[in-house]
C-alpha positions in Angstrom: -57.7 14.7 4.5 -58.9 14.7 8.1 -59.4 11.0 9.0 -61.4 9.6 6.2 -63.3 12.8 5.6 -62.1 14.8 2.6 -62.0 18.6 3.1 -63.3 21.0 0.5 -62.5 24.7 0.7 -65.3 26.7 -1.1 -64.4 30.3 -2.0 -67.0 32.6 -3.4 -67.9 36.3 -2.7 -71.7 35.5 -2.7 -73.2 34.1 0.5 -75.9 32.4 -1.4 -73.3 30.4 -3.4 -71.4 29.5 -0.2 -74.6 28.3 1.5 -75.7 26.3 -1.6 -72.4 24.5 -2.0 -72.2 23.8 1.7 -75.7 22.3 1.8 -74.9 20.2 -1.3 -71.5 18.9 -0.2 -71.9 18.2 3.5 -74.5 15.4 3.1 -72.1 13.8 0.6 -69.5 13.2 3.3 -67.3 16.2 2.7 -66.0 18.6 5.4 -66.7 22.0 4.0 -64.7 25.2 4.8 -65.8 28.5 3.4 -64.1 31.8 2.5 -65.7 34.8 0.9 -62.5 36.5 -0.5 -59.1 35.6 -1.8 -56.9 36.6 1.2 -59.1 34.6 3.6 -58.9 31.6 1.2 -55.1 31.8 1.3 -55.0 32.1 5.0 -57.3 29.1 5.3 -55.0 27.0 3.1 -52.0 28.0 5.2 -53.8 27.0 8.4 -55.1 23.6 7.2 -54.4 22.2 3.7 -57.7 21.2 2.0 -58.1 18.2 -0.3 -59.7 20.2 -3.0 -60.5 23.9 -3.6 -63.7 25.1 -5.4 -62.8 28.6 -6.5 -65.1 31.3 -8.0 -63.2 32.8 -10.9 -64.6 36.3 -10.7 -64.3 38.0 -7.2 -63.7 41.6 -6.3 -60.2 42.5 -5.2 -58.2 39.3 -5.4 -59.8 37.2 -8.2 -60.0 33.5 -8.2 -57.3 33.5 -11.0 -55.0 35.5 -8.6 -55.6 33.0 -5.8 -55.0 30.0 -8.1 -51.8 31.6 -9.4 -50.4 32.1 -5.9 -51.2 28.6 -4.8 -49.8 27.0 -7.9 -46.5 28.9 -7.7 -45.8 27.6 -4.2 -44.2 24.1 -4.0 -46.1 23.5 -0.7 -49.6 24.1 -2.2 -49.2 23.5 -6.0 -50.5 19.9 -5.6 -53.9 21.1 -4.2 -56.5 20.5 -7.0 -58.3 23.7 -8.0 -61.8 23.5 -9.6 -62.7 26.8 -11.0 -66.4 27.8 -10.9 -67.2 30.1 -13.8 -70.2 31.8 -15.2 -68.1 33.6 -17.6 -68.0 32.2 -21.2 -65.2 34.7 -22.1 -62.4 32.7 -23.8 -59.6 35.0 -22.6 -60.7 34.6 -18.9 -60.8 30.8 -19.2 -57.3 30.8 -20.8 -56.0 33.0 -18.0 -57.4 30.5 -15.5 -55.7 27.6 -17.3 -52.4 29.6 -17.4 -52.8 30.2 -13.6 -52.9 26.4 -13.1 -56.5 25.5 -12.6 -57.1 21.8 -12.7 -60.7 21.7 -13.8 -63.7 23.9 -14.7 -67.4 23.7 -13.7 -69.9 26.1 -15.3 -72.5 28.0 -13.3 -75.2 27.0 -12.6 -73.4 23.7 -11.8 -74.6 20.2 -12.4 -74.6 18.5 -9.0 -73.7 15.1 -10.4 -70.9 16.5 -12.5 -69.6 18.6 -9.7 -69.5 15.7 -7.2 -67.7 13.5 -9.8 -65.1 16.2 -10.5 -64.5 16.7 -6.8 -64.0 13.0 -6.1 -61.7 12.7 -9.1 -59.7 15.6 -7.9 -59.4 14.1 -4.4 -58.2 10.8 -5.8 -55.6 12.7 -7.8 -54.5 14.6 -4.6 -54.3 11.3 -2.6 -52.0 9.9 -5.3 -49.9 13.1 -5.2 -49.7 13.0 -1.4 -48.4 9.4 -1.6 -45.7 10.5 -4.1 -44.7 13.5 -1.9 -44.6 11.2 1.2 -42.5 8.7 -0.7 -40.2 11.4 -1.9 -39.8 12.8 1.7 -39.1 9.2 2.9 -36.4 8.8 0.2 -34.8 12.1 1.1 -34.8 11.2 4.8 -33.2 7.9 4.0 -30.7 9.5 1.7 -29.8 12.0 4.3 -29.4 9.3 6.9 -27.3 7.2 4.4 -25.1 10.2 3.5 -24.6 10.9 7.2 -23.6 7.3 7.9 -21.2 7.4 4.8 -19.7 10.7 6.0 -19.2 9.3 9.5 -17.7 6.1 8.1 -15.4 8.0 5.8 -14.2 10.2 8.7 -13.6 7.1 10.8 -11.6 5.5 8.0 -9.6 8.7 7.6 -8.9 8.9 11.3 -7.9 5.2 11.3 -5.6 5.8 8.4 -4.0 8.8 10.1 -3.4 6.9 13.3 -2.0 4.0 11.3 0.4 6.2 9.3 1.5 8.2 12.3 2.0 5.0 14.4 4.2 3.5 11.7 6.2 6.8 11.5 6.6 6.9 15.3 8.0 3.3 15.1 10.9 4.7 13.0 11.2 7.8 15.1 11.5 5.7 18.3 14.9 4.5 17.1 16.1 7.8 15.7 17.7 10.5 17.8 15.8 13.1 15.8 12.9 13.1 18.2 10.7 15.9 19.6 8.0 17.1 17.3 9.9 16.5 14.0 7.1 14.6 12.3 4.5 17.1 13.4 6.5 20.0 12.0 7.4 18.4 8.8 3.8 17.3 8.0 2.6 20.9 8.7 5.3 22.5 6.6 4.5 20.0 3.7 0.8 20.6 4.0 1.1 24.4 3.9 3.6 24.3 1.1 1.3 22.1 -1.0 -1.6 24.4 -0.3 0.5 27.4 -1.4 1.3 25.6 -4.7 -2.4 24.8 -5.2 -3.5 28.4 -4.6 -0.7 30.1 -6.5 -1.9 31.0 -10.0 1.7 30.8 -11.5 2.1 27.1 -10.6 0.5 24.2 -12.4 1.0 20.5 -11.9 -1.2 17.5 -12.9 -0.6 16.0 -9.5 -2.2 18.9 -7.6 -5.9 18.7 -6.6 -8.0 20.0 -3.7 -7.3 16.9 -1.6 -3.5 17.0 -2.1 -2.5 19.1 1.0 -4.5 16.7 3.2 -2.9 13.7 1.5 0.6 15.0 2.0 -0.2 15.9 5.6 -1.2 12.3 6.2 1.6 10.6 4.2 4.7 12.8 4.9 5.4 11.3 8.3 6.4 8.1 6.6 9.4 9.7 4.9 12.0 8.1 7.3 10.2 4.8 8.1 13.0 2.9 6.5 15.3 3.8 9.4 13.8 0.9 11.3 16.1 -1.3 9.2 19.3 0.7 10.0 21.6 -0.8 12.7 21.8 1.0 16.0 25.5 1.5 15.8 24.9 3.7 12.7 21.5 5.2 13.5 22.5 6.2 17.1 26.1 7.2 16.4 26.6 10.8 17.8 29.5 11.7 15.5 30.1 11.9 11.8 29.4 8.7 9.8 32.2 7.1 7.8 31.6 6.7 4.1 30.7 3.0 4.6 28.3 3.9 7.4 26.7 6.7 5.4 26.3 4.4 2.4 24.4 2.0 4.7 22.4 4.9 6.2 21.3 5.9 2.7 19.6 2.6 2.3 16.8 3.7 4.6 15.1 5.3 1.5 15.0 1.9 -0.2 14.0 0.0 2.9 11.1 2.4 3.5 10.1 2.7 -0.1 10.1 -1.1 -0.7 8.1 -1.7 2.5 5.5 0.8 1.5 5.4 -0.4 -2.1 4.7 -3.9 -1.0 1.9 -2.7 1.3 0.6 -0.4 -1.5 0.3 -3.4 -3.8 -1.5 -5.3 -1.2 -3.9 -2.4 -0.5 -4.7 -1.8 -4.2 -3.9 0.7 -6.9 -3.6 4.3 -5.7 -4.1 3.6 -2.0 -3.2 6.1 0.6 0.2 4.5 0.8 1.2 5.4 -2.7 2.2 9.0 -1.8 4.0 7.7 1.3 5.9 5.2 -0.9 7.1 8.0 -3.3 8.2 10.2 -0.4 10.1 7.4 1.3 11.9 6.6 -1.9 12.7 10.0 -3.1 12.8 12.7 -0.4 16.7 12.7 -0.5 16.8 13.1 -4.3 18.1 16.5 -5.5 16.9 18.7 -8.3 20.3 18.5 -10.0 20.5 14.7 -9.8 23.1 14.5 -7.1 20.8 13.0 -4.5 20.1 9.4 -3.6 19.1 6.5 -3.9 18.6 6.7 -7.7 20.1 10.0 -8.7 17.0 11.2 -10.5 16.6 14.9 -11.2 14.1 17.6 -11.9 10.5 16.6 -12.4 11.5 12.9 -12.4 11.3 13.4 -8.7 7.7 13.0 -7.5 6.1 16.3 -6.5 5.4 15.1 -2.9 9.1 14.2 -2.5 10.2 17.7 -3.7 7.9 19.2 -1.2 9.0 17.1 1.7 12.7 17.6 0.8 12.4 21.3 1.6 10.3 20.7 4.7 12.6 18.0 6.1 15.8 19.9 5.5 14.4 23.1 7.0 13.4 21.2 10.1 16.7 19.5 10.4 18.5 22.9 10.2 16.2 24.8 12.6 15.9 22.1 15.2 18.2 21.1 18.0 19.7 17.6 17.6 21.9 15.6 20.0 24.9 16.5 17.8 24.1 20.2 17.1 22.4 23.3 18.3 19.5 24.7 16.1 20.2 27.2 13.4 18.1 30.4 13.5 15.2 30.7 11.2 17.2 33.2 9.1 20.2 30.9 8.8 18.0 28.0 7.9 16.1 29.9 5.2 19.5 31.2 3.8 20.7 27.6 3.3 17.3 26.7 1.7 17.7 29.6 -0.7 21.3 28.6 -1.5 20.0 25.2 -2.5 17.5 26.5 -5.0 18.1 24.9 -8.4 20.7 22.4 -7.1 19.3 20.6 -4.0 15.7 21.9 -4.3 13.1 22.5 -7.0 13.2 26.3 -7.5 9.3 26.4 -7.4 9.3 24.7 -4.0 11.8 27.2 -2.6 9.8 30.2 -4.0 6.6 28.9 -2.5 8.4 28.2 0.8 9.5 31.8 0.9 5.9 33.0 0.3 4.7 31.1 3.4 7.7 32.1 5.5 5.4 33.6 8.2 3.5 30.3 8.5 6.7 28.3 8.5 8.0 30.4 11.5 4.6 30.0 13.3 4.7 26.2 12.9 8.3 26.1 14.2 7.3 28.2 17.2 4.2 26.1 17.9 6.2 22.8 18.0 9.4 23.6 19.9 9.6 20.7 22.2 13.2 19.7 23.1 14.3 16.4 21.6 14.0 13.6 24.0 16.1 10.4 24.0 14.5 7.3 22.6 13.9 4.2 24.8 16.8 2.5 23.0 19.1 5.4 23.6 18.2 5.5 27.3 18.8 1.7 27.6 22.2 2.0 25.9 23.1 4.8 28.3 22.1 2.8 31.3 24.2 -0.2 30.0 27.2 2.1 29.5 26.8 3.3 33.0 26.5 -0.2 34.4 29.5 -1.4 32.4 31.5 1.7 33.5 30.7 1.0 37.2 31.5 -2.7 37.0 34.7 -2.5 35.0 37.7 -3.5 37.2 40.1 -0.7 38.0 
């Protein structure tokens, strides 16, 4: 509707009918547009949508029924009311018009009062339809805006979670001589190993889902967070640990697991810390039950812990540490294979072998030399000072 003036498109192949309808409708407050054939009528509708269309049923070439069918099959124009003018009493033709979607019929010669009433009724119907369409568009716009805000908020929460987890992990790493890019490599190995398990048709686990690789990427850096509770004299010792010292070192799994379990309970059931808790507790458990801290075996060990066990050991073997030179990739993979069925879940080893090229690429991408932690540097400085100030 243009302003408050309803628009009527009149389509008829006879000039006399076009002129008659124009002279009748214009004084009634309607803006009248005319077309003398079907294609021109469709073009007119495409240019400016009318409020109602008065359509002659029988026209040469494209009939009124054809025009009606085309308009009603298009979601953009199906709501335009179509009043069919017909001088044909043939029942089959009228049924064809109904099937094409005509909203009303007026017989020729038309009754002026009846035609005006039908037009105004059709316009009220279209106004109501237009309001519904506008309201639907408004809802869709609001929905899209809300979905965008939810997606942005979800991404923000995920980023915050990642930063929080990695910051906690870095806190543990700052006291551990195993520095460099250890956490970054382990999380990448774990993610790609989890993705391989997910994609491999021969492996099934109730724990695996589409989000699992991302979850383990986020959570695996927490595997050694319990090392913050290990004394420096043990954690920073360059040589081999005594049995007593090793027993104390092994408690880092319980310290980390207990800490994350308490945080997980506070956060609520199945929070993002749940997987981190499982990994911290169990990443040193072994498939044959000879690991620690609980000596559980096989599938008693959480899947995430079985994945991280392979990733963590491979990285320890293939990386330079203050107390050893790195093993080659081939040497490291040989040791992983030798641990199949004893140290490691056989399925994890097989999957790790299938992604060997990706493993090598990750190792080559993150090959920064280990750097001493702040505590190590401080201890070194104190040793030097004490060495210089000792009496001869």
